[in-house]
Backbone as numpy.savetxt, mean C-alpha at the origin, in Angstrom:
# Nx Ny Nz CAx CAy CAz Cx Cy Cz
11.86 9.76 -1.18 10.78 8.29 -1.42 9.44 9.47 -1.17
9.02 9.31 -1.25 7.18 10.44 -0.51 6.07 9.78 -0.91
5.40 8.96 0.20 4.70 8.28 0.42 3.35 9.26 0.98
1.74 8.76 1.43 1.10 9.59 1.93 0.33 9.05 2.74
0.44 8.46 3.70 -0.69 6.79 4.64 -1.67 8.53 4.94
-2.60 7.65 5.22 -4.17 8.88 5.72 -4.26 8.62 6.97
-4.93 8.96 8.74 -4.99 8.27 9.68 -6.28 7.72 9.67
-6.97 7.37 8.67 -8.10 5.51 8.63 -6.96 4.59 7.94
-6.19 4.88 7.23 -5.15 3.58 6.95 -3.77 3.28 7.49
-3.42 4.32 9.06 -3.12 4.14 9.67 -3.97 3.34 10.76
-4.86 3.09 11.43 -6.16 3.18 11.98 -6.38 1.78 11.90
-6.39 1.58 10.46 -6.84 0.75 9.83 -5.91 -0.79 10.00
-4.76 -0.50 9.67 -3.26 -1.70 9.09 -2.80 -0.96 11.11
-3.10 -0.73 11.66 -3.36 -1.35 13.06 -3.73 -1.71 13.91
-5.26 -1.96 13.70 -5.51 -3.03 13.79 -5.73 -4.17 13.05
-5.39 -3.82 11.51 -4.92 -5.18 10.90 -3.92 -6.16 12.44
-2.65 -5.34 11.91 -1.81 -5.80 13.09 -1.84 -6.25 14.46
-2.56 -5.59 15.27 -3.49 -6.16 16.17 -4.21 -7.47 16.62
-5.98 -7.48 15.45 -5.92 -8.46 15.38 -5.30 -9.62 14.95
-4.70 -9.49 14.23 -3.78 -10.62 13.85 -2.63 -10.77 14.81
-2.73 -10.06 15.57 -1.24 -10.61 16.32 0.37 -10.76 15.93
0.17 -9.40 14.70 1.11 -8.86 14.48 1.82 -7.74 14.56
1.84 -7.26 15.31 1.91 -5.90 15.44 3.06 -5.72 15.66
3.85 -6.37 14.76 5.58 -5.77 14.94 6.05 -6.53 13.60
4.96 -6.91 12.82 5.56 -6.77 11.73 5.89 -5.32 10.33
5.98 -5.74 9.45 5.95 -4.06 8.68 4.85 -4.70 7.39
4.20 -3.39 7.14 2.69 -3.71 5.93 4.27 -3.63 5.17
4.06 -4.14 3.92 4.88 -3.79 2.65 3.73 -3.66 1.19
4.21 -2.86 0.76 3.46 -1.26 -0.61 4.39 -2.28 -1.48
3.76 -2.09 -3.00 4.76 -2.95 -3.60 3.18 -3.01 -5.39
3.67 -3.45 -6.17 2.85 -3.21 -7.33 2.91 -5.00 -8.33
1.91 -5.11 -8.17 2.89 -6.86 -9.09 2.19 -6.47 -10.91
2.58 -6.88 -11.87 1.69 -6.98 -13.37 0.93 -7.44 -12.84
-0.70 -7.14 -13.88 -1.35 -7.60 -13.43 -2.52 -6.50 -13.85
-4.04 -7.50 -13.90 -4.92 -6.59 -13.45 -5.62 -5.96 -14.86
-6.77 -4.91 -14.90 -7.14 -5.03 -16.83 -6.07 -3.49 -17.42
-5.33 -3.03 -16.65 -4.12 -1.36 -17.01 -3.58 -1.85 -17.04
-2.22 -3.24 -16.52 -1.27 -3.79 -16.59 -0.51 -3.07 -15.12
-0.71 -2.81 -14.58 -0.98 -3.29 -12.13 -1.35 -3.16 -11.55
-0.86 -3.82 -10.94 -2.11 -3.73 -9.54 -1.35 -2.93 -7.85
-1.69 -2.85 -7.29 -1.25 -2.48 -5.66 -1.34 -3.81 -5.15
-0.81 -4.23 -4.57 0.11 -4.97 -2.69 0.21 -4.21 -1.67
-0.09 -5.17 -0.83 0.36 -4.62 0.85 -0.68 -6.18 1.57
0.00 -6.01 2.26 0.18 -7.29 3.63 1.78 -6.97 4.01
0.60 -7.88 5.27 1.99 -7.71 7.05 2.31 -8.58 6.74
3.87 -7.81 7.44 4.96 -10.05 7.19 6.30 -9.11 7.65
6.90 -9.84 8.12 8.08 -10.18 9.12 9.48 -10.20 8.26
9.17 -10.89 6.83 10.12 -10.60 6.46 11.20 -9.80 5.37
12.58 -9.83 5.13 12.53 -7.76 4.56 13.61 -8.46 3.34
13.61 -7.90 2.32 14.76 -8.56 1.27 15.20 -6.93 1.16
16.77 -7.79 0.20 17.99 -7.68 -0.23 17.82 -5.81 -0.08
17.35 -5.60 -1.77 16.46 -3.96 -1.51 15.67 -2.80 -1.48
15.24 -3.38 0.27 14.46 -2.72 0.43 14.20 -1.74 0.92
13.24 -0.83 0.52 13.04 0.66 1.60 12.05 0.81 1.97
12.93 2.11 3.15 12.01 1.44 4.90 11.62 2.96 4.32
9.94 3.43 4.64 9.89 4.44 4.97 8.62 4.20 6.28
8.88 4.88 7.02 7.74 5.54 8.31 6.77 6.42 8.35
5.43 5.73 9.13 5.08 7.09 8.72 3.15 6.01 10.84
3.67 7.61 10.33 2.24 7.06 11.85 3.10 6.14 13.08
3.94 5.19 13.05 4.52 4.30 13.66 3.94 3.44 12.97
3.82 3.36 11.99 4.08 1.93 11.17 5.29 2.45 10.38
5.91 0.74 9.92 7.18 -0.01 9.11 6.76 0.03 8.25
6.77 0.91 6.76 6.76 0.35 5.11 7.24 -0.05 5.21
7.66 -1.28 3.89 8.81 -1.95 3.12 8.04 -1.85 2.15
9.21 -1.22 0.81 8.58 -0.83 -0.29 10.58 -1.77 -1.23
10.08 -2.81 -2.59 11.08 -2.90 -3.61 11.66 -1.56 -4.07
12.66 -2.04 -3.86 13.30 -0.36 -5.11 13.30 0.11 -5.66
13.29 -1.69 -6.66 12.98 -1.05 -8.30 11.55 -1.21 -8.45
10.54 -0.68 -7.48 9.05 -0.45 -7.51 8.85 0.92 -7.45
10.10 1.94 -6.72 9.49 3.10 -6.46 9.00 3.55 -7.56
9.68 3.24 -8.18 8.75 4.38 -10.65 7.83 4.42 -9.92
6.57 3.20 -9.38 5.09 2.83 -9.56 4.68 3.40 -8.31
5.66 3.84 -7.00 4.58 3.67 -5.92 5.51 5.42 -5.50
6.01 6.11 -6.12 6.33 7.47 -5.37 5.04 9.07 -5.78
5.22 9.12 -4.33 4.10 9.65 -4.55 3.05 10.09 -4.33
2.44 8.25 -3.90 1.79 7.88 -3.83 0.87 8.05 -2.98
-0.98 8.07 -2.54 -1.21 8.27 -1.58 -1.90 6.94 -1.01
-1.92 6.23 -0.21 -3.03 4.78 0.56 -3.76 5.93 1.59
-5.45 5.69 1.01 -6.10 5.29 2.05 -7.16 4.28 2.31
-7.79 3.88 3.85 -8.73 3.00 3.46 -10.36 4.12 3.75
-11.10 2.82 3.25 -12.57 4.16 3.52 -13.58 3.23 3.94
-14.45 3.14 4.05 -15.85 2.37 4.56 -16.78 2.97 3.85
-17.69 2.08 3.29 -19.43 2.26 2.60 -20.45 0.62 2.98
-20.78 0.81 2.31 -21.92 0.12 2.30 -20.95 -0.97 2.23
-20.68 -1.37 1.28 -20.17 -2.72 0.91 -18.70 -3.71 2.03
-18.73 -2.56 3.28 -16.90 -2.66 4.18 -16.79 -1.54 3.97
-15.27 -1.81 4.24 -13.99 -1.33 3.99 -13.00 -1.55 2.83
-12.45 -0.97 2.18 -11.21 -0.71 1.87 -10.08 0.18 1.64
-8.56 -0.77 0.88 -7.82 -0.05 1.17 -7.88 1.32 -0.91
-8.04 2.54 -0.53 -7.81 3.57 -1.81 -6.21 3.53 -2.52
-6.23 2.95 -3.83 -4.71 3.47 -3.91 -4.32 5.47 -4.94
-4.43 6.08 -4.34 -4.50 7.25 -6.43 -2.62 7.81 -5.96
-2.68 7.60 -7.40 -1.46 7.08 -8.59 -1.11 9.47 -8.72
-1.10 10.21 -8.48 -0.87 10.86 -9.95 -0.04 9.82 -10.83
0.97 9.51 -11.16 1.91 9.27 -11.73 1.58 8.23 -13.04
-0.11 7.76 -12.36 -0.77 7.21 -12.87 -1.00 7.13 -14.18
-1.39 6.24 -15.85 -1.34 6.92 -17.18 -2.03 7.56 -17.64
-3.03 5.75 -16.53 -4.14 5.16 -16.87 -4.90 4.13 -15.70
-6.18 4.44 -15.19 -6.52 3.67 -13.84 -8.26 3.39 -15.35
-7.95 1.55 -14.45 -9.59 1.01 -15.00 -10.05 2.07 -13.50
-11.36 1.16 -14.46 -12.95 1.37 -14.08 -12.70 1.54 -12.38
-12.30 -0.26 -12.14 -12.53 -0.27 -10.64 -12.44 0.26 -9.91
-10.62 0.99 -10.28 -9.19 1.31 -9.73 -8.58 0.86 -8.28
-8.86 -1.09 -9.36 -7.79 -1.15 -8.92 -6.67 -1.64 -9.79
-5.71 -1.41 -10.56 -5.06 -1.48 -11.56 -5.08 -0.63 -12.24
-3.30 -0.23 -12.89 -3.54 0.89 -12.80 -2.38 1.15 -14.25
-2.01 1.94 -14.87 -0.15 2.16 -15.56 0.32 3.06 -15.70
């Protein structure tokens, strides 16, 4: 399993954990059907684990991923960027065959 998490994404996740008083929570990364290209990414802080979870550690953050979704997450790059409109997580997936113009969904 290989997922790249940038320093800015790590810093933002840690900031969210601290401000929400969820420092010990996992960061669940996944995909759901929908969006204009077929799937969209999900990212949430949670204390819950699932039976098929895979654990991935990066810079002190514990990520949980559903084993059956790994086909969509392998080699994913998770980044966090800020611009005049605010901040957002960005997902760069070299396995995606198509992405929508807004960059939030993929096929």
